SEMAR-781075 format. One line per field, with one value per residue (C-alpha): x, y, z; residue in one letter. Coordinates in nm, 3 decimals, padded with zeros to 5 digits. Example, Ala and Ser with C-alpha at 12.3 -4.5 7.8 and 13.67 -1.06 7.14 Angstrom:
# residues 2
X (01.230, 01.367)
Y (-00.450, -00.106)
Z (00.780, 00.714)
aa (A, S)
This chain:
# residues 349
X (03.210, 03.150, 03.441, 03.299, 02.956, 03.064, 03.222, 02.900, 02.691, 02.930, 02.912, 02.534, 02.522, 02.759, 02.552, 02.235, 02.399, 02.512, 02.161, 02.009, 02.262, 02.181, 01.807, 01.855, 02.066, 01.809, 01.526, 01.715, 01.778, 01.409, 01.309, 01.557, 01.431, 01.073, 01.169, 01.353, 01.055, 00.826, 01.064, 01.086, 00.710, 00.663, 00.915, 00.748, 00.406, 00.533, 00.693, 00.365, 00.171, 00.415, 00.387, 00.008, 00.022, 00.267, 00.032, -00.248, -00.022, 00.055, -00.317, -00.353, -00.081, -00.259, -00.578, -00.394, -00.247, -00.584, -00.752, -00.469, -00.528, -00.895, -00.835, -00.514, -00.352, 00.004, 00.231, 00.444, 00.599, 00.320, 00.062, -00.048, 00.125, 00.465, 00.439, 00.625, 00.467, 00.687, 00.706, 00.374, 00.208, -00.024, -00.303, -00.338, -00.467, -00.722, -00.871, -01.209, -01.230, -01.216, -01.175, -00.873, -00.732, -00.746, -00.604, -00.301, -00.248, -00.264, -00.030, 00.309, 00.409, 00.373, 00.507, 00.451, 00.642, 00.671, 00.683, 00.574, 00.839, 00.810, 01.013, 01.031, 01.213, 01.525, 01.686, 01.548, 01.833, 01.585, 01.607, 01.963, 01.885, 01.616, 01.581, 01.918, 02.109, 02.247, 02.083, 02.368, 02.165, 02.066, 02.422, 02.537, 02.278, 02.397, 02.759, 02.673, 02.493, 02.797, 03.021, 02.784, 02.794, 03.174, 03.189, 03.398, 03.217, 03.323, 03.064, 02.787, 02.948, 02.981, 02.615, 02.494, 02.699, 02.599, 02.230, 02.264, 02.429, 02.178, 01.888, 02.020, 02.082, 01.732, 01.577, 01.807, 01.950, 02.321, 02.510, 02.867, 03.162, 02.934, 02.782, 03.102, 03.216, 03.044, 03.076, 02.897, 03.125, 02.879, 02.553, 02.403, 02.441, 02.276, 02.518, 02.796, 02.583, 02.484, 02.125, 01.912, 01.923, 01.573, 01.675, 01.952, 02.084, 02.174, 02.386, 02.683, 02.585, 02.719, 03.057, 03.002, 03.138, 02.909, 03.019, 02.935, 02.594, 02.516, 02.615, 02.390, 02.094, 01.948, 01.951, 01.879, 01.610, 01.528, 01.165, 00.991, 00.991, 01.149, 01.003, 01.063, 01.167, 00.913, 01.036, 00.819, 01.010, 01.351, 01.668, 01.872, 02.145, 01.900, 01.745, 02.084, 02.187, 01.873, 01.793, 02.056, 02.198, 02.096, 02.359, 02.320, 02.239, 01.946, 01.828, 01.835, 01.619, 01.368, 01.364, 01.302, 01.026, 00.839, 00.864, 00.669, 00.416, 00.396, 00.462, 00.135, 00.277, 00.612, 00.561, 00.579, 00.917, 01.034, 00.942, 01.119, 01.438, 01.439, 01.487, 01.758, 01.721, 01.652, 01.291, 01.185, 01.103, 00.798, 00.977, 01.249, 01.058, 00.706, 00.510, 00.322, 00.422, 00.315, 00.553, 00.589, 00.796, 00.628, 00.851, 00.707, 00.864, 00.691, 00.857, 00.734, 00.955, 01.292, 01.163, 01.178, 01.035, 01.065, 00.935, 00.966, 00.719, 00.706, 00.359, 00.232, -00.060, -00.256, -00.555, -00.717, -00.579, -00.284, -00.115, 00.189, 00.465, 00.714, 00.797, 01.114, 01.212, 01.462, 01.734, 01.707, 02.051, 02.123, 02.118, 01.767, 01.868, 01.740, 01.920, 01.809, 01.798, 01.788, 01.484, 01.136, 00.876, 00.587, 00.439, 00.307, -00.015, -00.079, -00.006, -00.269, -00.545)
Y (01.692, 01.320, 01.259, 01.513, 01.346, 01.072, 01.337, 01.540, 01.234, 01.144, 01.498, 01.493, 01.157, 01.283, 01.598, 01.390, 01.167, 01.472, 01.619, 01.288, 01.267, 01.623, 01.554, 01.233, 01.419, 01.695, 01.442, 01.241, 01.560, 01.651, 01.302, 01.316, 01.659, 01.531, 01.222, 01.438, 01.669, 01.371, 01.231, 01.566, 01.605, 01.252, 01.313, 01.639, 01.475, 01.189, 01.441, 01.627, 01.304, 01.186, 01.518, 01.496, 01.139, 01.241, 01.524, 01.270, 01.053, 01.358, 01.420, 01.054, 01.094, 01.400, 01.196, 00.919, 01.168, 01.337, 01.008, 00.916, 01.237, 01.145, 00.795, 00.827, 01.088, 00.955, 00.882, 00.569, 00.336, 00.080, 00.306, 00.277, 00.600, 00.454, 00.161, 00.254, 00.188, -00.051, 00.002, -00.113, -00.091, 00.207, -00.004, -00.189, 00.133, 00.181, -00.168, -00.036, 00.185, -00.038, 00.252, 00.393, 00.044, -00.046, 00.289, 00.237, -00.122, -00.021, 00.273, 00.302, 00.086, 00.315, 00.230, 00.429, 00.412, 00.635, 00.677, 00.903, 00.982, 01.151, 01.470, 01.501, 01.170, 01.375, 01.657, 01.993, 02.236, 02.519, 02.464, 02.595, 02.964, 03.155, 03.531, 03.553, 03.371, 03.018, 02.811, 02.642, 02.331, 02.275, 02.327, 02.066, 01.823, 01.876, 01.832, 01.504, 01.388, 01.472, 01.273, 00.973, 00.990, 01.004, 01.371, 01.642, 01.840, 02.155, 02.069, 02.153, 02.488, 02.567, 02.486, 02.687, 02.992, 02.968, 02.946, 03.239, 03.453, 03.355, 03.422, 03.768, 03.849, 03.729, 03.956, 04.248, 04.272, 04.240, 04.560, 04.682, 04.447, 04.144, 04.212, 04.095, 03.831, 03.538, 03.445, 03.200, 03.015, 02.748, 02.939, 03.282, 03.561, 03.883, 04.165, 03.915, 03.685, 03.327, 03.269, 03.059, 02.702, 02.572, 02.214, 01.987, 01.936, 02.307, 02.301, 02.327, 02.695, 02.725, 02.575, 02.201, 01.950, 01.712, 01.400, 01.561, 01.672, 01.320, 01.175, 01.423, 01.400, 01.085, 01.238, 01.612, 01.821, 02.188, 02.268, 02.607, 02.636, 02.467, 02.125, 01.837, 01.495, 01.213, 00.939, 00.686, 00.732, 00.887, 00.681, 00.586, 00.832, 01.122, 01.019, 00.992, 01.331, 01.526, 01.383, 01.488, 01.210, 00.938, 00.718, 00.484, 00.191, 00.368, 00.496, 00.140, 00.023, 00.292, 00.183, -00.179, -00.076, 00.121, -00.174, -00.383, -00.107, 00.248, 00.526, 00.706, 00.976, 01.101, 00.914, 00.586, 00.689, 00.794, 00.452, 00.274, 00.471, 00.366, 00.538, 00.798, 00.946, 01.320, 01.425, 01.458, 01.809, 01.858, 02.115, 01.862, 01.533, 01.425, 01.123, 01.291, 01.473, 01.781, 01.762, 01.482, 01.429, 01.262, 01.117, 00.983, 00.842, 00.779, 00.562, 00.559, 00.322, 00.507, 00.823, 00.853, 01.156, 01.198, 01.460, 01.529, 01.744, 01.877, 01.858, 02.023, 01.872, 02.081, 01.892, 01.743, 02.010, 01.891, 02.144, 02.139, 02.376, 02.311, 02.063, 01.993, 01.771, 01.497, 01.363, 00.990, 00.832, 00.528, 00.301, 00.422, 00.641, 00.996, 01.324, 01.685, 01.853, 02.203, 02.323, 02.375, 02.143, 02.385, 02.663, 02.533, 02.729, 02.560, 02.218, 02.269, 02.343)
Z (-09.917, -09.869, -09.627, -09.374, -09.338, -09.092, -08.869, -08.871, -08.787, -08.502, -08.361, -08.377, -08.199, -07.928, -07.883, -07.851, -07.590, -07.389, -07.401, -07.288, -07.002, -06.892, -06.903, -06.704, -06.446, -06.411, -06.386, -06.123, -05.922, -05.939, -05.827, -05.540, -05.432, -05.441, -05.240, -04.989, -04.949, -04.889, -04.627, -04.446, -04.451, -04.318, -04.038, -03.939, -03.942, -03.725, -03.488, -03.446, -03.400, -03.135, -02.949, -02.947, -02.816, -02.543, -02.451, -02.414, -02.197, -01.980, -01.932, -01.839, -01.574, -01.436, -01.405, -01.219, -00.971, -00.926, -00.845, -00.609, -00.413, -00.380, -00.244, -00.040, 00.182, 00.170, -00.125, -00.143, -00.400, -00.374, -00.541, -00.907, -01.010, -00.908, -01.153, -01.475, -01.812, -02.008, -02.382, -02.527, -02.866, -02.884, -03.032, -02.700, -02.543, -02.822, -02.826, -02.717, -03.027, -03.335, -03.576, -03.394, -03.336, -03.704, -03.801, -03.580, -03.696, -04.061, -04.009, -03.845, -03.550, -03.250, -02.902, -02.582, -02.254, -01.951, -01.575, -01.290, -01.030, -00.694, -00.728, -00.349, -00.328, -00.399, -00.207, -00.321, -00.390, -00.355, 00.023, 00.025, -00.018, 00.170, 00.123, -00.048, 00.228, 00.245, 00.519, 00.718, 00.807, 00.443, 00.325, 00.575, 00.437, 00.080, 00.184, 00.360, 00.046, -00.166, 00.067, 00.053, -00.327, -00.335, -00.433, -00.267, 00.002, -00.184, -00.450, -00.201, -00.123, -00.493, -00.560, -00.261, -00.352, -00.718, -00.630, -00.392, -00.657, -00.923, -00.686, -00.608, -00.975, -01.068, -00.806, -00.891, -00.540, -00.631, -00.564, -00.553, -00.583, -00.540, -00.884, -01.049, -00.802, -00.971, -01.334, -01.557, -01.797, -01.913, -01.947, -01.982, -01.729, -01.622, -01.535, -01.464, -01.250, -01.341, -01.444, -01.208, -01.347, -01.434, -01.358, -01.237, -01.591, -01.602, -01.287, -01.522, -01.542, -01.186, -01.278, -01.218, -01.465, -01.653, -01.462, -01.127, -01.249, -01.372, -01.033, -00.851, -01.089, -00.929, -00.580, -00.613, -00.778, -00.833, -00.749, -00.755, -00.375, -00.072, 00.007, 00.251, 00.129, 00.119, 00.352, 00.167, -00.159, -00.084, -00.121, 00.184, 00.079, 00.071, 00.402, 00.572, 00.433, 00.521, 00.866, 01.124, 01.336, 01.086, 00.919, 00.622, 00.849, 01.015, 00.677, 00.542, 00.836, 00.750, 00.385, 00.484, 00.726, 00.460, 00.220, 00.468, 00.532, 00.400, 00.649, 00.722, 00.949, 01.076, 01.401, 01.205, 01.066, 01.411, 01.547, 01.261, 01.324, 01.688, 02.019, 02.056, 01.707, 01.684, 01.640, 01.277, 01.158, 00.935, 00.719, 00.633, 00.610, 00.520, 00.394, 00.109, -00.208, -00.399, -00.699, -00.953, -01.268, -01.566, -01.839, -02.163, -02.479, -02.811, -03.075, -03.435, -03.635, -03.649, -03.477, -03.097, -02.914, -02.536, -02.298, -01.925, -01.732, -01.377, -01.219, -00.903, -00.712, -00.465, -00.338, -00.648, -00.880, -01.088, -01.314, -01.541, -01.433, -01.711, -01.986, -02.177, -02.467, -02.398, -02.623, -02.689, -02.703, -02.926, -02.618, -02.529, -02.233, -02.204, -02.147, -02.132, -02.472, -02.328, -02.522, -02.377, -02.523, -02.501, -02.297, -01.967, -02.011, -02.344, -02.194, -01.925, -02.175)
aa (M, Q, P, T, R, P, R, Q, R, G, A, A, L, L, T, A, M, I, I, V, A, L, I, A, T, V, A, A, G, M, V, W, Q, Q, W, R, A, I, Q, V, E, A, A, E, R, A, Q, V, Q, A, Q, W, I, L, Q, G, A, L, D, W, A, R, L, I, L, R, E, D, A, R, T, D, K, V, D, H, L, G, E, P, W, A, V, P, L, A, E, A, R, L, S, T, F, L, A, A, D, R, D, N, N, S, A, V, E, E, G, L, D, A, F, L, S, G, S, I, R, D, A, Q, A, R, Y, N, L, R, N, L, V, V, Q, G, K, V, V, P, A, E, L, A, S, L, Q, R, L, C, E, L, L, G, L, P, A, Q, V, G, Q, L, I, A, E, G, L, R, Q, S, T, L, S, A, S, G, E, V, Q, G, D, E, A, G, S, A, S, N, T, N, G, G, S, V, Q, G, Q, P, L, P, P, P, G, V, A, Q, L, T, W, L, G, L, D, E, A, T, V, Q, R, L, A, A, H, V, V, L, L, P, Q, P, T, P, I, N, L, N, T, A, S, R, E, V, I, A, A, V, L, P, G, I, D, L, G, A, A, E, R, L, V, Q, A, R, Q, R, R, A, L, E, K, L, E, D, A, Q, A, A, L, G, A, G, T, P, A, L, E, A, Q, R, A, D, V, K, T, A, Y, F, E, V, T, G, M, M, R, L, E, Q, L, A, V, A, Q, R, S, L, L, E, R, R, G, R, E, V, K, V, L, R, S, E, R, L, R, V, R, P, D, G, S, L, S, A, A, G, A, P, A, A, N, A, T, A, L, Q, Q)
């Protein structure tokens, strides 16, 4: 019996080592799961905090626009709302409240940035279709804009026809063969018709490629209703496209004139364009704005949350029409994420 004892002791030692290894593996897995849960909870908490701070920044933007309506009757790029907020530490906005200031300094580093843009500085694609029909003058403006941007004129025709089809399908007025004439390959559809795009980023629903949409995004917009462009904020390309008989040279003269002094009425713009230019139409050009886009980005260490909202101002009432989350690229640029940030009704409360 004596020769078998070393073997038994060796087997017992090996069994003990296996048990210890299993216990260590299980313990390590439990620790990792606990660490993972803590990280997820921290990320979710930071996400919620960032959303609340962005909501506060949106309310701040609404207050700025409300005060601007009280003190000024025209909108131009020399006003306080047009100055973007460069990335700044959140604690600088809470310096008056020592408790909040110390809380932010002791916690995560939080940085806020944002801007308010005049939505009517861009050509409103909603002008293209009125009562289910494409307006020839508006289509000509969009085609001129496409040519100025180096895009084929057929892009304007494609957008106009797509918006007409989507408008008809949304109102349920498509009948007969027309119900199947248009198709939506990049987005949803209703009975074979493309859905109305909620914004410029969704123009791919109408068949445009991503590069074309990106080229157009800086010069066109989709607002809830037809609007004129604001001559105090529009680019020279948009001005030359929308105003008939105006080339880039005349549009540049208008831009330089408004830099010296903001246009207070259409007559000022008419004088800056010079004699011989066609009379400006109030339904196509103006010097004030009713729609604004507010973009805000909150950065908490490695987390970056961005949101873009469309605001409508009527008198001194400023309300949120829609909001969407934005995707923050590694280089810091923003792109549409395609998901609504929150219900507009909830944002207004």
